[in-house]
C-alpha positions in Angstrom: 1.3 19.9 -6.9 -2.5 19.6 -7.1 -4.7 16.5 -6.5 -5.3 16.2 -10.3 -1.6 16.2 -11.0 -0.9 13.5 -8.4 -3.7 11.3 -9.6 -3.2 11.8 -13.4 -1.4 8.5 -13.9 -4.0 6.6 -11.8 -6.9 8.1 -13.6 -5.3 7.8 -17.1 -5.0 4.0 -16.7 -8.6 3.4 -15.8 -12.0 3.5 -17.4 -14.3 4.4 -14.5 -17.3 3.4 -16.6 -16.1 -0.2 -16.3 -14.3 -0.4 -13.0 -15.7 0.4 -9.6 -12.4 1.7 -8.3 -12.8 5.2 -6.9 -12.0 8.1 -9.2 -10.7 10.1 -6.3 -11.2 13.6 -4.8 -9.1 16.2 -3.1 -8.9 16.3 0.7 -7.4 14.6 3.7 -8.7 11.9 5.9 -8.7 12.3 9.7 -5.9 13.3 12.0 -3.5 10.4 11.9 -2.3 9.3 8.4 -3.7 6.0 7.2 -2.2 2.9 5.7 -3.8 0.0 3.9 -2.5 -3.4 2.6 -4.5 -5.0 -0.1 -4.1 -8.4 -1.7 -4.4 -8.2 -5.4 -4.9 -11.3 -7.6 -4.1 -9.8 -11.0 -1.7 -11.1 -13.6 0.5 -11.9 -10.6 -0.7 -12.4 -7.1 0.8 -9.7 -4.8 0.3 -7.3 -1.9 -0.2 -3.6 -2.4 1.2 -1.5 0.5 -0.1 2.1 0.6 0.7 5.0 3.0 -1.3 8.2 3.1 1.0 11.1 2.3 -1.0 14.3 2.1 -4.1 13.8 0.0 -3.0 10.6 -1.8 -1.9 7.0 -1.0 1.7 6.4 -1.9 1.8 2.9 -3.2 4.2 -0.1 -3.6 3.7 -3.5 -5.0 5.1 -6.1 -2.5 5.2 -9.5 -4.2 5.7 -11.5 -1.0 3.8 -9.2 1.3 5.0 -7.4 4.5 6.7 -9.6 7.1 6.8 -9.3 11.0 10.3 -10.9 10.9 13.1 -8.3 10.9 15.3 -10.8 9.0 12.9 -10.6 6.0 13.8 -7.9 3.4 10.8 -7.6 1.1 11.0 -6.1 -2.3 8.7 -3.2 -2.8 8.2 -1.7 -6.3 6.6 1.8 -6.5 3.4 2.2 -8.4 1.2 5.2 -9.1 -0.3 7.3 -6.3 -3.9 6.2 -5.5 -6.8 8.3 -4.0 -7.5 8.1 -0.3 -10.8 6.3 -1.0 -8.8 3.3 -2.3 -8.4 2.3 1.3 -12.0 1.0 1.1 -11.8 -0.7 -2.3 -12.5 -4.4 -2.4 -14.0 -6.2 -5.4 -13.3 -7.4 -8.9 -11.6 -5.2 -11.4 -12.9 -6.3 -14.8 -10.7 -8.3 -17.2 -9.1 -6.0 -19.7 -8.9 -3.1 -17.3 -5.6 -2.1 -15.8 -4.9 -4.4 -12.8 -7.8 -6.7 -13.8 -8.4 -9.2 -11.0 -9.7 -9.5 -7.4 -8.8 -7.2 -4.5 -9.3 -7.6 -0.8 -8.4 -5.3 2.1 -6.0 -7.5 4.1 -5.1 -4.8 6.7 -5.6 -1.1 7.4 -5.1 1.4 10.2 -3.0 4.4 11.0 0.7 5.1 11.1 3.1 7.4 12.9 5.9 9.0 10.9 9.3 8.4 12.6 11.8 9.7 10.1 14.6 11.9 11.4 18.0 13.2 10.3 21.4 12.1 11.6 21.1 14.6 14.4 17.8 13.1 15.5 15.7 16.0 14.3 12.3 15.0 12.7 12.1 15.0 8.9 8.9 15.7 6.9 7.7 12.3 5.9 7.2 13.2 2.2 10.7 14.5 2.2 12.1 11.4 3.8 10.5 9.3 1.0 12.1 11.6 -1.6 15.4 11.1 0.0 14.9 7.3 -0.2 14.5 6.2 3.5 11.5 6.5 5.7 10.6 5.0 9.0 7.1 4.7 10.5 5.1 2.8 13.2 2.0 0.9 12.0 -1.1 0.4 14.1 -3.3 -1.9 12.2 -5.5 -5.0 12.8 -2.6 -7.3 11.8 0.5 -5.2 11.2 1.9 -3.4 14.3 5.3 -1.9 15.1 8.1 0.0 13.4 8.9 -0.5 9.7 11.2 1.1 7.2 11.1 1.7 3.5 14.5 2.1 1.8 15.2 2.8 -1.8 18.1 0.6 -3.1 17.8 1.2 -6.8 16.5 4.0 -8.9 19.2 6.0 -10.6 18.8 7.9 -13.8 17.0 5.7 -16.3 16.7 2.9 -13.8 13.4 1.6 -12.4 13.0 2.3 -8.7 13.0 -0.6 -6.2 12.7 -0.4 -2.4 12.9 -2.7 0.6 10.2 -3.0 3.2 11.6 -4.2 6.5 10.3 -4.7 10.1 12.5 -2.9 12.6 13.9 -4.6 15.7 15.5 -7.9 16.4 12.6 -10.2 17.2 9.6 -11.3 15.2 6.5 -9.4 16.3 3.0 -10.2 15.3 1.7 -12.4 12.6 3.8 -13.5 9.6 2.7 -13.0 6.0 -0.4 -15.1 5.4 -1.1 -17.5 2.5 -2.8 -14.9 0.3 -5.3 -17.5 -1.0 -6.5 -18.2 2.5 -6.2 -14.7 4.0 -9.3 -12.9 5.0 -10.3 -9.2 4.5 -10.4 -7.0 7.6 -13.3 -5.2 5.8 -15.6 -8.0 5.0 -14.1 -11.2 6.4 -14.0 -12.7 2.8 -11.2 -14.5 1.0 -10.1 -13.6 -2.6 -12.1 -16.6 -3.9 -15.3 -15.5 -2.1 -15.0 -11.9 -3.5 -14.3 -13.3 -6.9 -17.3 -15.6 -6.7 -19.5 -12.8 -5.7 -18.1 -10.5 -8.4 -19.0 -7.6 -6.2 -17.3 -4.2 -6.6 -18.4 -2.6 -3.3 
């Protein structure tokens, strides 16, 4: 499937004459696959969790955000694939546009795919997502360690839903922040500061 096919839904929902969100281009980024977690103050305040798979960012909306506590099972609802350049996007999406509201880059970094079959043999990461269970190790400024995404709903005619869970038995790293007070790893700004500036950089 080509880049244009993977990003068709993303591009079809946006007027790039009004929003500064990236239109996207083909190509990969660096050696290790990337991840980004953005806080998005749209119609509902939520976190967007994105993993680079090939030349796109596979994306999930996580209402309560990722947690460093293995006891926390966080709902993750798939959204459309985003272009790799979205990792850098921080700004205000105009009212009336899809996802209108303020976005900050809460965390970003690289990840290591860890998915394997029952015999311990590595499984292609994209294939593990298709099968409904993928494990990976995050190396970010805030999120570190092993996580898993598991599909628990999504039969025929049913909307997909996943769980994002930290692996292990002990809490590791920081918990989920108050999104209103959280600061961007890109600019150091809060949602309110970005909204006040109205910048789309």
